[in-house]
C-alpha positions as CSV (number, residue, x, y, z in Angstrom):
1,M,5.5,30.0,-15.4
2,W,4.2,27.7,-18.1
3,R,7.2,25.4,-17.7
4,M,6.5,24.9,-14.0
5,L,2.8,24.3,-14.6
6,R,3.7,21.8,-17.3
7,G,6.1,20.0,-15.0
8,L,3.5,19.8,-12.2
9,I,1.0,18.3,-14.7
10,Y,3.6,15.8,-15.8
11,L,4.4,14.8,-12.2
12,A,0.7,14.4,-11.4
13,I,0.1,12.1,-14.5
14,L,3.2,10.1,-13.6
15,G,2.1,9.8,-10.0
16,T,-1.3,8.6,-11.1
17,I,0.2,5.9,-13.3
18,A,2.6,4.8,-10.6
19,L,-0.3,4.6,-8.0
20,A,-2.4,2.5,-10.4
21,G,0.6,0.2,-11.1
22,Y,1.2,-0.2,-7.4
23,A,-2.5,-1.0,-6.8
24,F,-2.6,-3.7,-9.5
25,L,0.9,-5.2,-9.2
26,G,1.8,-4.7,-5.6
27,D,0.5,-7.8,-3.9
28,L,1.5,-7.1,-0.3
29,S,-1.1,-9.2,1.5
30,P,0.3,-11.2,4.4
31,E,0.7,-15.0,4.4
32,R,-2.0,-16.5,6.6
33,A,-1.4,-19.5,8.9
34,E,-3.5,-20.9,11.7
35,M,-1.8,-20.7,15.1
36,R,-3.0,-22.3,18.3
37,R,-1.5,-21.5,21.6
38,S,-2.6,-22.5,25.1
39,V,-3.5,-19.7,27.4
40,V,-3.6,-20.0,31.2
41,L,-6.1,-17.6,32.8
42,D,-5.8,-16.7,36.4
43,G,-9.4,-17.4,37.6
44,R,-10.2,-15.6,40.9
């Protein structure tokens, strides 16, 4: 029982460290570029 509890605590700590590393190092923001396109509207 203690072995399983210790393993869950270990996984929780490891997950917290991984999440913090992903938040600081994982730059997944998209590249921004201005796009202009002509749009033809059907005016009735």
